[in-house]
C-alpha positions in Angstrom: 2.5 -99.0 5.8 4.6 -98.7 2.7 6.7 -95.7 1.5 5.7 -95.3 -2.2 9.0 -93.6 -3.1 11.6 -95.9 -1.6 9.5 -99.0 -1.4 10.4 -99.4 2.3 7.8 -101.2 4.3 7.2 -101.1 8.0 4.7 -101.4 10.8 4.1 -99.6 14.0 2.4 -100.0 17.3 0.6 -97.0 18.8 0.1 -96.6 22.6 -2.3 -95.2 23.7 -4.4 -96.2 20.8 -6.4 -93.0 20.4 -6.5 -90.0 18.1 -3.8 -88.0 19.9 -1.4 -90.9 20.0 -2.0 -91.9 16.4 -1.7 -88.3 15.2 1.7 -88.0 16.8 2.8 -91.3 15.3 1.8 -90.1 11.8 3.8 -86.9 12.3 7.1 -88.8 11.9 6.4 -89.2 8.2 6.1 -85.5 7.4 5.1 -85.0 3.8 6.2 -88.4 2.5 3.7 -90.2 0.3 2.6 -93.0 2.6 0.0 -95.7 2.2 -1.4 -97.4 5.3 -3.7 -100.3 5.7 -5.9 -101.1 8.7 -8.4 -104.0 9.1 -12.0 -102.8 9.1 -12.8 -103.8 12.7 -13.7 -101.6 15.6 -11.5 -98.5 15.7 -10.9 -98.1 11.9 -12.9 -94.8 11.8 -10.5 -92.6 13.8 -7.5 -94.1 12.0 -9.0 -93.4 8.6 -10.1 -89.9 9.5 -6.6 -89.0 10.9 -4.9 -90.4 7.8 -7.2 -88.4 5.5 -6.5 -85.3 7.5 -2.7 -85.9 7.2 -2.8 -86.7 3.5 -2.0 -90.4 4.0 -3.6 -92.8 1.6 -5.5 -95.2 3.8 -7.0 -98.6 2.9 -9.7 -100.2 5.2 -9.3 -103.9 4.5 -12.5 -106.0 4.4 -12.2 -108.3 7.5 -13.6 -111.3 5.7 -11.4 -110.9 2.7 -8.3 -110.1 4.8 -8.8 -113.3 6.7 -9.1 -115.3 3.5 -5.4 -116.1 3.1 -5.3 -117.5 6.7 -5.8 -121.2 6.3 -5.7 -123.6 9.2 -1.9 -123.7 9.2 -1.3 -120.0 8.8 -3.9 -118.4 11.1 -2.9 -115.1 12.5 -2.0 -115.6 16.1 -0.5 -112.2 17.1 -0.9 -108.6 16.2 2.6 -108.6 14.6 1.7 -111.5 12.3 -1.6 -110.0 11.4 0.0 -106.6 10.6 2.6 -108.3 8.4 -0.1 -110.1 6.4 -1.9 -106.9 5.8 1.3 -105.2 4.8 2.1 -108.0 2.3 -1.4 -107.7 0.8 -0.8 -103.9 0.4 2.6 -104.4 -1.3 1.0 -106.9 -3.8 -2.0 -104.7 -4.4 -4.3 -107.4 -3.0 -6.1 -105.4 -0.4 -9.9 -105.6 -0.7 -10.9 -102.1 0.3 -14.0 -101.5 2.2 -16.1 -98.4 1.4 -15.1 -95.4 3.6 -18.4 -93.6 4.2 -18.5 -89.8 4.4 -18.7 -88.4 7.9 -22.4 -87.5 7.8 -23.2 -91.1 6.8 -21.1 -92.5 9.6 -23.0 -90.3 12.1 -26.4 -91.6 10.9 -24.9 -95.1 11.0 -24.0 -94.7 14.7 -27.6 -93.5 15.4 -29.2 -96.4 13.6 -27.1 -98.9 15.5 -27.9 -97.2 18.8 -31.6 -97.3 17.9 -31.4 -101.1 17.2 -29.4 -101.7 20.5 -32.1 -99.8 22.5 -34.9 -101.6 20.7 -33.4 -105.0 21.5 -32.8 -104.1 25.1 -36.4 -102.9 25.4 -37.7 -106.2 23.9 -35.5 -108.2 26.3 -37.2 -106.4 29.3 -40.6 -107.0 27.7 -39.8 -110.7 27.3 -38.7 -110.8 30.9 -42.2 -109.5 31.9 -43.8 -112.2 29.8 -41.6 -114.9 31.4 -42.5 -113.6 35.0 -46.2 -113.8 34.2 -45.9 -117.3 32.7 -43.7 -118.6 35.5 -46.3 -117.5 38.1 -49.3 -118.6 36.1 -50.7 -115.0 35.5 -52.8 -114.8 32.3 -50.7 -113.5 29.4 -51.7 -110.0 28.2 -53.1 -109.7 24.6 -50.7 -108.6 21.9 -47.1 -109.6 21.1 -45.5 -106.9 23.2 -46.7 -105.5 26.5 -48.1 -102.1 27.0 -48.2 -100.3 30.3 -52.0 -100.5 30.9 -52.0 -104.3 30.3 -49.1 -104.8 32.6 -50.7 -102.8 35.4 -53.8 -105.1 35.1 -51.3 -108.0 35.5 -49.7 -106.5 38.5 -53.1 -106.4 40.2 -53.5 -110.2 39.8 -53.6 -112.0 43.1 -51.5 -114.9 41.7 -48.5 -112.6 41.2 -46.1 -112.8 44.1 -44.5 -109.7 45.7 -41.2 -110.6 44.2 -42.9 -111.0 40.8 -44.5 -107.6 41.2 -41.1 -106.1 42.0 -39.5 -107.8 38.9 -42.2 -106.5 36.6 -42.1 -103.0 38.2 -38.3 -102.8 37.6 -38.8 -103.9 34.0 -41.4 -101.3 33.5 -39.1 -98.5 34.8 -36.3 -99.8 32.5 -38.6 -99.8 29.5 -39.8 -96.2 30.3 -36.1 -95.1 30.6 -35.3 -96.7 27.3 -38.3 -95.1 25.6 -37.2 -91.7 26.8 -34.3 -92.0 24.3 -35.8 -94.5 21.8 -38.8 -92.5 20.8 -37.1 -89.2 19.9 -34.2 -91.1 18.2 -36.8 -93.0 16.0 -38.5 -89.7 15.1 -35.1 -88.2 14.2 -34.1 -91.1 11.9 -37.6 -91.2 10.3 -37.5 -87.5 9.6 -34.0 -87.9 8.0 -35.2 -90.8 5.9 -38.1 -88.7 4.5 -35.8 -85.7 3.6 -32.6 -87.3 2.2 -32.6 -88.4 -1.4 -30.9 -91.8 -0.7 -33.4 -93.2 1.9 -36.2 -91.5 0.2 -35.4 -93.4 -3.0 -35.2 -96.7 -1.2 -38.5 -96.1 0.6 -40.2 -96.7 -2.8 -39.5 -100.3 -2.3 -42.5 -102.1 -0.7 -41.9 -102.8 3.0 -39.2 -100.1 3.5 -40.5 -97.2 5.5 -38.3 -94.1 6.2 -36.6 -95.8 9.2 -35.7 -99.1 7.5 -34.7 -97.3 4.3 -32.3 -95.2 6.3 -30.8 -98.3 7.8 -30.4 -100.0 4.4 -28.9 -96.8 2.9 -26.2 -96.3 5.5 -25.3 -100.0 5.8 -25.4 -101.0 2.2 -23.3 -97.9 1.2 -22.3 -96.8 -2.3 -23.3 -99.8 -4.4 -21.3 -98.5 -7.4 -18.4 -100.4 -5.8 -20.2 -103.6 -6.6 -19.9 -105.2 -10.0 -23.2 -107.0 -9.7 -26.2 -107.0 -7.4 -25.2 -110.5 -6.0 -22.3 -108.8 -4.4 -24.7 -106.5 -2.5 -26.5 -109.7 -1.3 -23.2 -111.1 -0.2 -22.3 -107.8 1.6 -25.5 -108.2 3.6 -24.6 -111.8 4.7 -27.9 -113.1 3.3 -26.1 -115.2 0.6 -26.3 -119.0 0.8 -23.2 -121.0 1.6 -22.5 -124.8 1.7 -19.4 -126.7 2.6 -17.8 -128.1 -0.6 -14.5 -130.0 -0.8 -13.3 -132.0 -3.8 -16.7 -131.9 -5.4 -18.3 -133.3 -2.2 -20.8 -131.3 -0.2 -21.6 -131.7 3.5 -24.3 -130.2 5.6 -27.3 -128.1 4.8 -27.1 -124.8 2.9 -27.0 -121.8 5.3 -26.8 -118.0 5.1 -23.2 -116.8 5.7 -24.1 -114.0 8.2 -20.8 -112.3 7.3 -22.3 -108.8 6.7 -23.6 -106.2 9.2 -26.5 -107.5 11.4 -28.2 -104.1 11.1 -28.5 -104.5 7.3 -29.9 -108.1 7.6 -32.4 -106.8 10.2 -33.6 -104.0 8.0 -33.9 -106.2 4.9 -35.7 -109.0 6.8 -38.1 -106.5 8.4 -38.9 -105.1 5.0 -39.4 -108.7 3.6 -41.9 -109.5 6.3 -44.4 -107.3 4.5 -44.3 -109.7 1.5 -47.0 -111.7 3.3 -49.5 -108.9 2.6 -51.6 -109.3 -0.5 -50.7 -105.8 -1.7 -47.0 -106.7 -1.9 -45.5 -107.2 -5.4 -43.7 -110.2 -4.0 -46.8 -111.8 -2.4 -47.2 -114.6 -5.0 -43.5 -115.4 -4.9 -43.6 -115.5 -1.1 -46.7 -117.7 -1.0 -45.2 -120.2 -3.4 -41.9 -120.4 -1.5 -43.5 -120.6 1.9 -45.3 -123.7 0.8 -42.1 -125.2 -0.4 -39.5 -124.2 2.2 -41.4 -122.5 5.0 -42.3 -118.9 5.8 -39.0 -118.0 7.5 -36.8 -119.1 4.5 -39.3 -117.5 2.1 -38.8 -114.2 3.9 -35.1 -114.5 3.5 -35.5 -115.1 -0.2 -37.6 -111.9 -0.5 -34.9 -110.1 1.6 -32.3 -111.1 -1.0 -34.5 -109.7 -3.8 -34.9 -106.5 -1.8 -31.2 -106.2 -1.4 -30.8 -106.4 -5.2 -33.4 -103.8 -5.8 -31.8 -101.4 -3.3 -28.5 -102.0 -5.0 -29.9 -100.8 -8.4 -31.8 -97.8 -6.9 -28.7 -96.5 -5.1 -26.6 -96.9 -8.3 -29.2 -95.0 -10.3 -29.2 -92.1 -7.8 -25.4 -91.9 -8.0 -23.8 -89.0 -6.1 -27.2 -87.6 -5.2 -27.7 -90.5 -2.8 -24.7 -89.4 -0.7 -25.1 -85.6 -0.5 -24.7 -83.9 2.9 -27.9 -82.1 3.7 -26.0 -79.8 6.0 -24.1 -78.3 3.1 -27.0 -77.9 0.7 
């Protein structure tokens, strides 16, 4: 942190690192005009909220940009060194601030990430059932993912051993337990996406339903902070990178994956629909899929989708971020 009046700089260590401890630590500054910087990793939310409540100017440094000055010889090795580098960036005015979302957006963000975690866990159990069937030579059920009735027919197969039946039965119970939370959570997010102006505007893009539009809305954030749509693509981690040194390149181009995985998931799932003939990107997708393959073609469509979402949110302005609870 830096005292804006005296110019005195310092750092602090809070133990225990929770709201109560941090609130007490902030109390030592009284009404002094203080600026504080914290890296945008896990835990930044309660720090930012407590600073805002105490009238302290808070900067949430972008993790990728904050790590930029750390070359191979000056890599941060301790919390003390890391904190000093952040403080020096703050003093020089070189902090790349992340967007601090309003509280209602943060709440939806937590729910979307919970939904994706539950979905991935459910899919893992479904794949485990597939693996058990295949390992014991039981015919694979029709469809990509298993449904309860199909699994029950598989359990009645004489080629499935008692241990296999137990493994599948446990997996079914886990899936049922996950669905008990997953189904109402999906319904809640879908209903929100149909009501709120932000996701509602994004859902006009082909392939983005209410759920995916909500995920893109809360992860992409206020796009007015981006100077160009290519920065929105970079924020998603879908931009292309290649190693370049002294004019020489090495290796194949690859996506950076530096953004939020939830945003990449939502944009990619929306881009999957480009394979449909009714999609406005269908011809573009078909041409690229013949040249570079279907997977990379979908990534290209996802980048186009990120650019369009960037422009839609900019056009909506403040309307995209209203709190429905206060309207």
